[in-house]
C-alpha positions in Angstrom: 67.7 61.9 60.4 66.6 58.3 58.4 62.7 60.3 57.0 64.0 59.6 52.8 64.6 56.0 54.0 61.8 55.2 56.0 59.6 56.8 53.3 61.2 54.8 50.2 61.0 51.2 52.4 57.2 52.5 53.5 56.4 53.5 50.2 53.5 50.8 49.3 55.9 49.6 46.6 59.3 50.3 47.3 62.2 50.0 45.2 64.8 47.4 46.6 67.4 48.6 48.6 70.7 48.7 48.1 73.8 46.8 49.7 74.6 50.1 52.5 70.6 50.2 52.7 70.2 46.8 53.2 72.6 46.1 55.2 71.2 49.4 57.9 67.7 47.7 57.4 68.8 43.8 58.8 70.9 45.9 61.7 68.0 47.7 62.5 66.2 44.7 62.6 68.4 43.4 64.9 68.0 46.0 67.2 64.7 45.5 67.4 64.5 41.9 68.0 67.1 42.5 71.0 64.9 45.4 72.1 61.6 43.4 71.9 61.5 42.0 75.6 61.9 45.2 77.2 66.1 44.6 78.2 68.6 46.0 75.6 71.7 44.5 77.2 75.8 45.5 77.1 75.3 41.8 75.6 73.2 42.3 73.1 74.9 45.3 71.9 77.9 43.6 71.4 76.6 40.6 70.1 75.1 42.8 66.9 78.4 44.8 66.2 80.3 42.1 65.8 77.6 40.1 63.9 77.7 43.4 61.8 81.5 43.6 61.4 81.5 39.7 61.0 78.7 40.1 58.0 80.0 43.2 56.5 83.7 43.2 57.3 83.3 46.2 59.3 85.7 47.2 61.8 85.1 47.2 65.8 84.6 51.1 65.2 82.3 51.0 61.9 79.9 48.2 63.3 79.6 50.4 66.5 78.6 53.3 63.8 76.4 50.9 61.8 74.6 49.7 64.6 74.5 53.2 66.3 72.9 54.2 62.9 70.6 51.2 63.1 69.1 52.0 66.8 67.7 55.7 65.5 66.5 53.6 62.5 64.5 51.1 64.6 63.0 54.1 66.6 61.8 55.4 64.1 60.6 52.6 62.0 56.8 51.4 63.1 56.1 49.0 60.7 58.3 45.8 61.3 56.0 44.4 58.6 57.4 46.3 55.2 60.5 47.1 57.1 61.1 42.9 56.6 59.6 42.9 53.6 61.8 45.3 52.1 64.7 43.2 52.9 63.5 39.9 51.9 63.4 42.1 48.4 67.2 42.9 48.9 68.5 40.0 49.7 68.7 36.4 47.7 66.5 33.7 49.3 69.5 31.5 50.1 71.4 33.9 52.3 68.3 34.6 54.4 68.5 31.4 56.3 71.7 33.0 57.6 69.8 36.1 58.1 67.8 34.2 60.4 70.9 32.3 62.0 71.6 36.2 62.4 68.6 37.3 64.4 67.9 33.9 66.3 71.9 35.0 67.4 70.9 38.6 68.8 67.7 37.1 70.6 69.5 34.4 72.4 72.8 36.8 73.1 72.2 37.6 76.8 70.9 33.9 77.5 67.4 34.2 77.6 65.0 32.7 74.9 62.9 35.6 76.1 59.5 35.4 74.3 58.7 38.5 73.0 62.0 38.3 71.1 60.7 34.6 70.2 57.6 35.7 69.0 58.9 39.0 67.1 61.2 36.4 65.0 58.2 34.2 64.6 56.4 36.9 62.5 59.5 38.5 61.0 60.6 34.3 59.4 57.8 34.2 57.0 57.6 37.6 56.0 61.6 37.2 54.9 60.4 33.7 53.3 61.6 31.6 55.9 59.6 28.9 57.3 59.2 28.0 60.9 61.0 25.0 60.2 64.1 26.3 58.7 63.6 28.9 61.5 63.9 26.5 63.9 66.7 24.7 61.8 69.0 28.2 62.0 67.8 28.6 66.4 69.5 24.9 66.6 72.5 25.9 64.8 73.0 28.9 67.1 72.1 27.0 70.1 74.8 24.3 69.0 72.7 21.6 68.4 
């Protein structure tokens, strides 16, 4: 279904993503984080839908459709490193801090700070050009601290 998109994304020197592709790539990364602990809960699904709706001004139906496409893409996309670097190239640095908050919001949606989800975020942060300190600040904002 997403074969051409993945080929482009995982090419040795991929072209920057368009806005719709960047939205899909971010949604797939959100799904990957939610699935990292082996428990992709309804709470996480609803949080992803709400975040996609807020981030991109989508209706609840459109956000759920985007998440559904992202679930398929995430399952087909083997390489988190290149996948994340493509997002880095598509999103300006000042907006990437917001992405980190979004990723933490997904990871913390079920009220559990799972080690697998946290490890994946720690790997993704520098690939997005975000320092450990800034990632921790993003997590604290999500936690309300």
